[in-house]
C-alpha positions as a printed Julia matrix, in Angstrom:
87×3 Matrix{Float64}:
 -18.98  -27.99  -16.42
 -19.99  -26.73  -20.23
 -21.22  -23.49  -20.73
 -24.15  -25.0   -21.76
 -24.61  -27.4   -18.63
 -23.9   -24.27  -16.33
 -27.23  -22.15  -18.34
 -29.63  -24.94  -18.32
 -28.8   -26.45  -14.71
 -29.43  -22.33  -14.09
 -32.15  -21.5   -16.2
 -34.46  -24.26  -16.93
 -35.64  -24.46  -12.97
 -35.51  -20.81  -12.28
 -37.73  -20.3   -15.32
 -40.0   -23.06  -14.38
 -40.28  -21.67  -11.27
 -40.92  -17.99  -12.72
 -43.58  -19.25  -14.93
 -45.43  -21.52  -11.85
 -45.36  -18.2    -9.79
 -47.43  -16.02  -13.05
 -49.61  -19.03  -12.65
 -49.79  -18.85   -9.05
 -50.65  -15.0    -9.06
 -47.42  -13.55   -8.46
 -45.16  -12.63  -11.63
 -42.54  -11.24   -9.55
 -39.69  -14.14  -10.35
 -40.48  -13.86  -14.07
 -39.9    -9.98  -14.22
 -36.95  -10.67  -12.2
 -35.6   -12.67  -15.44
 -36.37  -10.26  -17.64
 -33.68   -7.56  -19.07
 -34.77   -3.92  -18.06
 -32.8    -1.92  -20.44
 -34.36   -0.93  -23.53
 -35.11   -1.61  -26.12
 -37.47   -4.23  -24.1
 -40.46   -5.32  -26.39
 -43.32   -8.14  -25.69
 -45.35   -9.8   -28.26
 -48.08  -11.31  -26.13
 -50.69  -13.86  -27.91
 -53.8   -11.84  -27.33
 -52.76   -8.19  -27.2
 -50.81   -5.22  -29.19
 -47.28   -5.36  -28.47
 -45.73   -3.52  -25.41
 -42.73   -1.44  -25.76
 -40.48   -0.48  -22.89
 -39.7    -1.82  -19.27
 -42.66    0.02  -17.57
 -45.66   -1.59  -20.37
 -44.17   -5.36  -20.38
 -43.58   -5.32  -16.42
 -47.68   -4.26  -15.97
 -48.22   -6.74  -18.99
 -46.95   -9.39  -16.89
 -48.48   -8.52  -13.92
 -52.02   -8.26  -15.36
 -51.15  -11.86  -16.65
 -50.53  -12.75  -13.15
 -53.39  -11.27  -11.55
 -55.58  -13.59  -13.95
 -54.36  -16.74  -12.18
 -53.97  -18.65   -8.99
 -53.59  -22.3    -7.6
 -51.95  -23.62  -10.31
 -49.95  -26.86  -10.94
 -45.93  -26.44  -10.94
 -44.75  -25.86  -15.0
 -42.84  -28.11  -16.02
 -40.45  -27.63  -19.81
 -39.68  -30.68  -22.05
 -36.16  -29.57  -23.58
 -36.26  -29.57  -27.17
 -32.97  -27.62  -28.13
 -30.83  -25.37  -26.37
 -27.05  -23.5   -27.66
 -24.92  -21.3   -25.44
 -22.29  -19.13  -27.77
 -20.8   -15.88  -25.54
 -23.35  -13.7   -24.13
 -26.21  -15.7   -25.98
 -28.16  -18.35  -24.9
């Protein structure tokens, strides 16, 4: 299995489950996927930027608290690449 195939096999399903969790009121799976090492920055669509791990985590928890009983999230892969430790 190539690096790209391995990345996609692991990450797409995990990310879809994490996003479904957020839409069901639970951000923990998504939060566990994020880097905790600064600098961490989030540029949400309808809020000011969040800087630092604590602000980013709280932003995802706040968004998740607005949702419940959602349908599963799926993704259509448009493009993907892997190079060293960047994917």
